C-alpha positions in Angstrom: 32.1 -5.1 21.8 29.5 -3.9 19.5 27.6 -1.0 20.9 24.2 -2.8 20.3 25.5 -6.1 21.8 23.8 -5.7 25.2 20.6 -4.0 23.9 19.9 -6.5 21.4 20.9 -9.5 23.6 18.5 -8.3 26.5 15.6 -8.5 24.0 15.4 -12.3 24.9 14.4 -10.9 28.4 12.5 -7.8 27.4 9.0 -9.1 28.2 8.8 -11.6 31.1 5.7 -13.2 32.2 4.0 -12.6 35.7 4.3 -15.8 37.8 1.7 -16.7 40.5 -0.1 -19.7 42.0 -3.9 -20.3 41.9 -6.4 -19.1 43.1 -6.3 -15.7 41.5 -8.1 -13.3 39.2 -6.1 -12.0 36.2 -7.3 -8.7 34.7 -6.0 -8.0 31.2 -6.6 -4.6 29.4 -5.3 -3.4 26.0 -5.6 0.3 25.5 -5.2 2.1 22.2 -4.7 5.9 21.6 -1.9 8.1 20.9 1.5 7.8 22.3 1.2 10.8 24.6 -2.1 9.2 26.0 -0.5 6.1 27.0 2.5 7.7 28.4 0.4 9.9 30.7 -1.5 6.6 31.7 1.9 5.1 32.5 3.1 7.9 34.5 0.0 7.9 36.6 1.3 4.3 37.8 4.5 5.9 39.2 5.6 8.6 41.3 8.1 9.7 38.7 7.9 10.1 35.1 8.9 6.7 33.2 11.5 7.0 30.3 9.8 6.5 26.8 12.6 3.9 26.1 11.2 1.3 28.7 9.1 -1.6 26.8 7.8 -2.9 30.0 7.6 -2.8 33.7 6.3 -4.8 36.8 5.1 -2.9 39.9 2.9 -3.1 42.9 -0.6 -1.6 42.8 -2.6 -1.7 45.9 -0.7 -4.9 47.2 -0.8 -6.8 43.9 1.4 -7.3 41.0 0.7 -5.3 37.8 2.7 -5.6 34.6 2.6 -2.9 31.7 4.0 -3.4 28.4 4.3 -1.1 25.4 3.5 -2.2 21.9 3.6 -0.5 18.4 -0.3 0.3 18.4 -1.3 -0.3 21.8 -0.5 -0.6 25.6 -1.5 -3.4 27.9 -1.9 -3.8 31.7 -2.0 -7.3 33.4 -3.2 -7.2 37.0 -2.9 -10.3 39.1 -5.2 -10.4 42.2 -4.7 -13.5 44.4 -7.8 -14.7 45.8 -8.4 -15.9 49.4 -10.8 -18.4 48.5 -11.8 -21.2 45.7 -15.3 -20.1 45.6 -16.8 -19.9 42.1 -17.4 -16.6 40.6 -16.2 -13.5 38.9 -14.8 -10.3 40.3 -15.2 -6.6 39.4 -12.3 -4.6 38.1 -10.3 -3.7 41.2 -11.0 0.0 42.3 -7.2 0.8 42.3 -6.8 -0.2 38.6 -10.5 1.1 37.6 -9.4 4.5 38.9 -6.4 4.5 36.7 -8.1 3.4 33.4 -11.5 5.4 34.0 -10.3 8.3 31.6 -9.3 5.7 28.9 -12.4 3.6 28.8 -13.2 4.7 25.3 -9.8 3.4 24.2 -10.0 0.0 25.5 -9.7 -2.6 22.6 -9.6 -5.6 24.9 -10.6 -6.4 28.3 -10.2 -10.1 29.7 -10.7 -11.6 33.0 -9.2 -15.1 34.0 -10.3 -16.8 37.0 -7.5 -19.3 37.8 -8.5 -22.4 40.0 -6.9 -25.7 41.1 -8.5 -28.8 39.8 -9.4 -29.9 43.4 -11.5 -26.8 43.8 -13.4 -27.4 40.8 -16.2 -29.8 40.5 -16.6 -29.5 36.7 -19.8 -27.6 36.8 -19.8 -24.6 34.2 -23.0 -23.3 35.3 -21.2 -21.8 38.3 -19.6 -19.3 36.2 -22.5 -18.5 34.1 -21.1 -20.0 30.6 -23.6 -20.5 28.0 -22.6 -23.3 25.8 -18.9 -23.0 26.6 -15.9 -24.1 24.6 -13.2 -25.9 26.4 -9.7 -27.4 26.0 -7.1 -29.3 27.6 -3.8 -27.6 27.1 -0.2 -28.0 27.9 -0.4 -31.7 27.1 -3.0 -32.2 29.8 -1.4 -30.1 32.6 -4.2 -27.5 32.6 -7.8 -26.8 31.1 -9.4 -23.6 30.0 -13.0 -22.7 29.3 -15.1 -19.7 27.7 -18.1 -19.1 25.9 -16.5 -15.9 24.2 -19.4 -13.8 25.4 -18.9 -10.1 26.5 -20.7 -9.0 29.8 -22.1 -5.6 30.2 -18.9 -4.2 30.8 -17.3 -5.5 27.4 -15.3 -8.1 29.3 -14.4 -11.7 28.0 -14.1 -14.3 30.7 -11.9 -17.3 30.9 -11.9 -20.0 33.5 -8.4 -21.7 33.9 -8.1 -25.0 35.8 -4.6 -25.8 36.9 -3.7 -29.6 37.0 0.1 -29.8 37.1 1.6 -26.7 36.2 4.0 -24.7 38.4 3.7 -21.1 38.8 6.1 -20.4 36.0 4.5 -22.4 33.4 1.1 -21.3 34.5 2.1 -17.5 33.9 3.3 -18.4 30.5 0.2 -20.3 29.6 -2.1 -17.5 30.6 0.0 -15.0 28.9 -0.6 -16.9 25.7 -4.4 -16.8 26.4 -4.4 -13.0 26.8 -2.1 -12.5 23.8 -4.5 -14.5 21.5 -7.3 -12.2 22.5 -5.5 -9.1 22.2 -3.9 -9.8 18.9 -7.2 -11.1 17.6 -8.8 -7.8 18.5 -6.0 -5.8 16.8 -6.1 -8.0 13.7 -9.9 -7.4 13.3 -9.7 -3.6 13.4 -9.3 -3.9 9.5 -12.6 -5.7 9.1 -14.7 -2.4 9.1 -12.4 -0.6 6.6 -12.4 -3.7 4.4 -16.3 -3.9 4.3 -16.4 0.0 3.5 -13.7 -0.6 0.8 -15.6 -3.6 -0.8 -18.5 -1.2 -2.1 -15.9 1.3 -3.2 -14.0 -1.5 -5.1 -17.1 -2.7 -6.8 -17.7 0.9 -8.1 -14.3 1.1 -9.3 -14.3 -2.2 -10.9 -17.5 -0.9 -12.8 -15.7 2.2 -13.9 -12.6 0.3 -14.9 -14.8 -2.1 -17.1 -16.4 1.2 -18.7 -13.0 2.7 -19.5 -11.7 -0.5 -20.9 -14.6 -0.7 -23.3 -14.1 2.8 -24.3 -10.5 2.2 -24.8 -11.0 -0.7 -27.0 -13.5 1.3 -29.2 -12.1 2.3 -32.7 -13.0 5.8 -32.2 -9.9 7.5 -30.7 -11.0 11.1 -30.9 -11.5 11.1 -27.0 -8.2 9.8 -26.1 -7.3 12.9 -24.1 -10.4 12.6 -22.1 -10.3 8.9 -21.5 -6.5 9.3 -20.3 -7.7 12.1 -17.8 -10.2 9.8 -16.5 -8.0 6.8 -16.1 -5.6 9.0 -14.3 -8.2 10.2 -12.0 -9.3 6.6 -11.3 -5.8 5.7 -10.6 -5.2 8.5 -8.2 -8.3 7.4 -6.2 -7.2 3.8 -6.1 -3.4 4.7 -5.0 -4.9 7.1 -2.3 -6.9 4.1 -0.8 -4.1 1.7 -1.0 -1.8 4.0 0.7 -4.5 4.8 3.3 -5.1 1.0 4.3 -1.8 -0.8 3.3 -0.5 -0.3 7.0 -3.9 -1.7 8.6 -3.9 -4.7 6.3 -0.3 -5.5 6.8 -0.9 -5.3 10.5 -3.9 -7.7 10.4 -1.7 -10.3 8.6 1.2 -9.8 11.3 -1.4 -10.0 14.3 -3.3 -13.2 12.7 0.2 -14.8 12.3 0.7 -14.2 16.0 -2.7 -15.5 17.0 -2.3 -18.7 15.2 1.3 -19.3 16.6 -0.1 -18.7 20.1 -2.8 -21.2 19.4 -0.4 -23.9 18.4 1.8 -23.1 21.5 -1.2 -24.2 23.8 -1.0 -27.8 22.6 -4.8 -28.3 22.7 -6.6 -31.5 23.2 -10.3 -32.1 23.5 -11.9 -31.9 26.9 -15.0 -34.0 26.9 -17.5 -33.4 24.2 -16.9 -29.5 24.1 -15.5 -27.7 21.2 -12.0 -26.7 21.4 -11.1 -23.0 21.9 -8.6 -23.1 19.0 -11.2 -24.5 16.5 -13.8 -22.0 17.8 -11.4 -19.2 17.3 -10.0 -20.4 13.9 -13.6 -21.0 12.3 -14.6 -17.5 13.2 -11.3 -15.7 13.0 -10.0 -17.1 9.7 -12.9 -15.5 7.7 -11.9 -12.2 8.9 -8.4 -12.4 8.1 -9.3 -13.8 4.6 -11.8 -11.3 3.9 -9.2 -8.5 4.8 -6.6 -10.3 2.7 -8.9 -10.6 -0.4 -9.8 -6.9 0.1 -6.5 -6.0 0.0 -5.5 -8.2 -2.8 -8.4 -6.7 -5.0 -7.2 -3.4 -4.1 -3.7 -4.2 -5.5 -5.1 -6.0 -8.6 -7.4 -2.9 -9.3 -4.3 -0.6 -9.0 -2.4 -2.9 -11.4 -5.1 -2.9 -13.9 -5.8 0.6 -13.9 -2.0 1.1 -14.6 -2.0 -1.3 -17.4 -4.7 0.3 -19.0 -3.2 3.7 -18.7 -0.1 2.3 -20.3 -2.2 0.6 -23.0 -4.0 3.8 -23.9 -0.6 5.8 -24.0 0.9 3.2 -26.2 -2.1 3.2 -28.5 -1.9 7.1 -28.7 1.8 6.8 -29.3 1.3 4.5 -32.2 -1.3 6.6 -33.6 0.9 9.8 -33.3 3.8 7.9 -35.0 1.4 7.1 -37.9 0.5 10.6 -37.9 4.0 11.9 -38.0 4.8 9.1 -40.7 1.9 10.9 -42.6 3.2 14.3 -42.2 6.9 13.3 -43.1 5.3 11.7 -46.4 3.5 14.7 -47.2 6.8 16.8 -46.5 8.6 14.5 -48.7 6.1 15.1 -51.5 6.1 18.7 -51.1 9.9 18.7 -51.1 9.9 16.7 -54.5 7.3 19.3 -55.9 9.6 22.2 -54.7 12.7 20.7 -56.3 10.9 20.3 -59.6 9.6 23.9 -59.5 13.0 25.0 -58.5 14.4 23.2 -61.6 11.8 24.6 -63.7 12.5 28.1 -62.3 16.3 27.6 -62.9 15.6 26.6 -66.4 13.4 29.8 -67.1 16.0 31.7 -65.3 18.7 30.6 -67.7 16.8 31.2 -70.7 15.8 34.7 -69.5 19.4 35.4 -68.7 20.4 33.9 -72.0 17.7 36.3 -73.8 19.1 39.4 -71.8 22.8 38.5 -72.5 21.9 38.1 -76.2 20.0 41.4 -76.3 22.9 43.2 -74.6 25.1 41.9 -77.2 22.9 42.7 -80.1 22.8 46.4 -78.5 26.6 46.3 -78.4 26.7 45.1 -82.0 24.4 48.0 -83.1 26.4 50.4 -81.3 29.7 49.4 -83.1 27.9 50.0 -86.4 27.0 53.4 -85.3 30.8 54.1 -84.5 31.7 53.1 -88.1 32.9 49.7 -87.3 31.8 47.3 -90.2 31.4 43.8 -89.0 29.6 41.2 -90.8 27.0 39.2 -89.1 29.1 36.2 -89.3 32.1 37.8 -87.7 29.8 39.1 -84.9 28.4 35.7 -84.4 31.8 34.0 -84.2 32.9 36.7 -81.4 29.8 36.9 -79.6 29.0 33.2 -79.3 32.0 32.3 -77.1 31.4 35.3 -75.0 27.7 34.4 -74.5 28.5 30.7 -73.7 31.1 31.8 -71.1 29.0 34.1 -69.4 26.1 31.5 -69.2 28.8 29.0 -67.9 29.8 31.4 -65.0 26.2 32.0 -64.1 25.4 28.1 -64.1 28.5 27.3 -61.9 27.3 30.3 -59.3 23.9 28.6 -59.1 25.4 25.2 -58.4 27.8 26.6 -55.6 24.9 28.4 -54.0 22.8 25.2 -53.9 25.6 23.1 -52.6 26.0 25.5 -49.6 
């Protein structure tokens, strides 16, 4: 058996839903912060420390079921308080749970309350729950209905009214879980919106800088190529830094948004009277956020590629110019080499003439010395004897010169 067989298979059961019957109040909290902060909160729910490898758990808190779940960037608590009456209205966060999360109020990214009622206890009056222009949908193929105006109260809580028609406790728990996940994932996906708005102004500035650098690169004057290349490199470094800093957040936005749209599809919504459906309301207001972040990320990627292309273009241009300069230098060197060869040949010719002159002078001195010794040679006999000797000496000198040049 593979060592990961059980662990991977049990992922199918890693995140079960809470199952309950109406009437009830469901409180859902999503908390961000560091892993250490989330671990401290989790340990406060138990009498003993909880292992950091547990993805979720279900415990009793003040007589009611509380489910916690670890996620990559946040931690969720879902608290189900069964109601004793179907009386309309909202409930404040139970004291037992409020005391646990009070130190982490600034880390709450999502807070939702779902009032769960039976169709027999609801008369269809939304004003009883304080909704203003609510959205409503028939979900689960008509087995339930859900209402909300998506307005936060003074505590930052979003509220839903869930009316059960034909769902048992298992299906009801899963349906409410989808609603809670839609809200949490929607908030997590929207975290990149402030960064995207801030990036937009920076990208506008970078686009202008890139246009200016492109115009300077297209200019015929290439004397400032080094300065231009350094400015392009600086711009590229800034763009790459921004991309590395925000890539994770934008990727998370796409992943969370995909989950939101999947959960909306799983609701199987239909119209509930003349009210706007929840899914339509969320999509129309949430999709622009997702698209804006996606376009900002795309702009950042395109800018990075454009800057890189401009740098490569300038380097290619400088390389071509350097090759042309090298060709001119080689041509000049060839010309100089030809001139040196000509000069060398002229010098060699002059050297041979000078050597010939010195050899003949030496032979003449030798001829004069023979006359002093009393040897009577006629000039003709001297020439016949000296000419071969002079020619031989000059031939040896030429052979030595050729040998030295070849080596």
